[in-house]
BALO-564226 format. One line per field, with one value per residue (C-alpha): residue in three letters; x, y, z. Coordinates in Angstrom, 3 decimals. Layout:
N
tordo = [ala ...];
east = [X ...];
north = [Y ...];
up = [Z ...];
***
This chain:
92
tordo = [unk unk unk unk unk unk unk unk unk unk unk unk unk unk unk unk unk unk unk unk unk unk unk unk unk unk unk unk unk unk unk unk unk unk unk unk unk unk unk unk unk unk unk unk unk unk unk unk unk unk unk unk unk unk unk unk unk unk unk unk unk unk unk unk unk unk unk unk unk unk unk unk unk unk unk unk unk unk unk unk unk unk unk unk unk unk unk unk unk unk unk unk];
east = [40.618 44.273 43.304 40.791 43.446 45.873 43.229 42.413 46.106 46.651 43.612 44.806 48.312 46.980 44.780 47.692 49.977 47.530 45.298 47.795 48.947 45.505 45.186 48.754 47.819 44.831 47.038 49.619 46.904 45.561 49.046 49.763 46.417 47.183 50.626 49.083 46.494 49.173 51.314 48.362 47.353 50.941 51.032 47.686 48.988 52.127 50.031 47.785 50.859 52.393 49.162 48.857 52.480 53.072 49.680 47.441 49.409 52.904 55.751 55.773 52.044 52.420 55.254 53.163 50.212 52.506 53.712 50.117 49.239 52.309 51.301 47.801 49.183 51.594 48.707 46.848 43.427 43.324 42.712 40.434 38.314 37.775 36.522 34.278 32.816 32.104 30.316 28.339 27.097 26.086 24.056 22.108];
north = [154.298 155.163 158.743 157.549 155.346 158.294 160.490 157.802 157.253 160.970 161.226 158.328 159.724 163.122 161.603 159.494 162.509 165.076 162.865 161.912 165.499 166.846 165.248 166.312 169.932 169.623 167.993 170.789 173.389 171.637 171.376 175.077 175.963 173.818 175.401 178.869 178.044 176.674 179.774 182.032 180.027 180.123 183.891 184.235 182.148 184.269 187.435 186.075 185.175 188.617 190.338 188.137 188.687 192.306 193.939 194.882 197.985 196.665 196.753 192.953 192.761 195.314 193.262 190.080 191.876 192.866 189.273 188.041 190.500 189.417 185.761 186.580 188.562 185.776 183.361 185.778 184.967 181.494 182.841 185.653 183.347 180.970 183.764 185.143 181.675 181.437 184.773 183.815 180.672 182.629 185.111 182.538];
up = [-149.619 -148.871 -148.195 -145.596 -143.967 -143.817 -142.182 -139.617 -138.849 -138.441 -136.148 -134.001 -133.819 -132.794 -130.106 -128.903 -128.579 -127.233 -125.096 -122.377 -121.900 -121.024 -117.569 -116.763 -117.366 -115.071 -112.427 -112.765 -112.369 -109.268 -107.816 -108.423 -106.859 -103.826 -103.401 -103.643 -101.025 -98.684 -99.198 -98.408 -95.335 -94.051 -94.520 -92.710 -89.812 -89.569 -89.589 -86.832 -84.748 -85.263 -84.213 -81.116 -80.088 -81.060 -81.566 -84.488 -85.528 -84.849 -87.331 -87.386 -88.187 -90.994 -92.478 -92.306 -93.984 -96.829 -97.146 -97.220 -99.993 -101.963 -101.621 -102.864 -105.796 -106.764 -106.858 -109.092 -110.431 -108.873 -105.416 -106.563 -108.713 -105.803 -103.594 -106.347 -106.830 -103.093 -103.136 -106.223 -104.515 -101.427 -103.465 -105.486];
***
């Protein structure tokens, strides 16, 4: 009987320690994703402004394209996975 009580206590302790951290990880992931999306949208806006002001092949537009690519790379798979998911939904 004491062995059973120890196992139950250990299980409850584990659930108590691990359980609350799981939603926090999901929230962190959502927050990182949101920041990435904002960074990418800002870079896209800056590129659009540079093209409108200085032209498609201007030095300023090239710089903003590089910044946009860097923002996408920093976000990594998050951004790519979202776009792949969108394409998958369109195909099916």
